[in-house]
C-alpha positions as CSV (number, residue, x, y, z in Angstrom):
1,X,61.4,-110.2,-171.4
2,X,62.2,-113.0,-173.9
3,X,64.9,-110.8,-175.5
4,X,66.8,-110.6,-172.2
5,X,65.9,-113.9,-170.6
6,X,65.6,-116.2,-173.6
7,X,63.6,-119.5,-173.2
8,X,63.7,-119.0,-169.4
9,X,61.0,-116.3,-169.9
10,X,58.6,-119.0,-171.1
11,X,59.5,-122.2,-169.2
12,X,61.4,-122.8,-166.0
13,X,63.6,-125.8,-165.3
14,X,60.6,-127.3,-163.5
15,X,58.5,-127.0,-166.6
16,X,61.1,-128.8,-168.7
17,X,61.4,-131.5,-166.1
18,X,57.6,-132.0,-166.0
19,X,57.5,-132.2,-169.8
20,X,60.2,-134.8,-169.7
21,X,58.3,-136.8,-167.1
22,X,55.1,-136.7,-169.2
23,X,57.1,-137.8,-172.3
24,X,58.7,-140.7,-170.5
25,X,55.5,-141.8,-168.9
26,X,53.7,-141.7,-172.2
27,X,56.6,-143.7,-173.8
28,X,56.5,-146.3,-170.9
29,X,52.7,-146.7,-171.4
30,X,53.2,-147.1,-175.1
31,X,55.9,-149.8,-174.5
32,X,53.6,-151.5,-172.0
33,X,50.7,-151.7,-174.5
34,X,53.1,-153.1,-177.2
35,X,54.4,-155.8,-174.9
36,X,50.9,-156.8,-173.7
37,X,49.1,-156.7,-177.0
38,X,48.6,-159.8,-179.0
39,X,50.7,-159.7,-182.2
40,X,47.6,-159.7,-184.4
41,X,46.0,-156.5,-183.3
42,X,47.0,-153.1,-184.6
43,X,50.0,-151.6,-182.9
44,X,49.4,-148.3,-181.1
45,X,51.1,-145.2,-182.5
46,X,54.0,-143.8,-180.5
47,X,52.9,-140.8,-178.4
48,X,53.8,-137.3,-179.5
49,X,56.2,-135.5,-177.1
50,X,55.1,-132.4,-175.3
51,X,55.9,-129.3,-177.5
52,X,58.7,-127.2,-176.0
53,X,59.1,-123.4,-176.3
54,X,60.5,-122.2,-179.6
55,X,58.6,-124.8,-181.5
56,X,55.5,-122.7,-182.2
57,X,53.1,-124.5,-184.7
58,X,55.1,-127.7,-184.7
59,X,55.2,-130.7,-182.4
60,X,58.4,-131.4,-180.5
61,X,60.8,-133.9,-182.1
62,X,61.3,-137.3,-180.4
63,X,64.8,-138.6,-180.2
64,X,65.8,-140.3,-183.5
65,X,66.1,-143.6,-181.7
66,X,62.4,-143.4,-180.9
67,X,60.9,-142.3,-184.2
68,X,59.3,-144.9,-186.5
69,X,61.2,-143.4,-189.5
70,X,64.6,-143.8,-187.9
71,X,67.2,-146.1,-189.5
72,X,67.2,-148.4,-186.5
73,X,64.1,-150.5,-186.1
74,X,61.9,-150.1,-183.1
75,X,62.2,-152.9,-180.5
76,X,59.8,-155.8,-180.9
77,X,57.3,-156.5,-178.1
78,X,59.3,-159.5,-176.9
79,X,62.5,-157.4,-176.7
80,X,60.6,-154.8,-174.6
81,X,59.2,-157.5,-172.4
82,X,62.7,-159.0,-171.7
83,X,64.0,-155.5,-170.9
84,X,61.4,-155.0,-168.1
85,X,61.9,-158.4,-166.4
């Protein structure tokens, strides 16, 4: 079935949308905890995205703008706070 249908054999559009919702909700919760933590406590790690089909044995890659190793720095808690006002 995968040979003829491709990735659609494993996941439907709904499955991809639900994975995107989970990823965005996890990122929003992560941002909320960054904004509401005192600057002295350990910062929480960014959540791992839901693995997608075709990535067996590996975790899904987050967009480059959201990874800690990206050339652009992650937003500071006060920047996230001002975004959500």
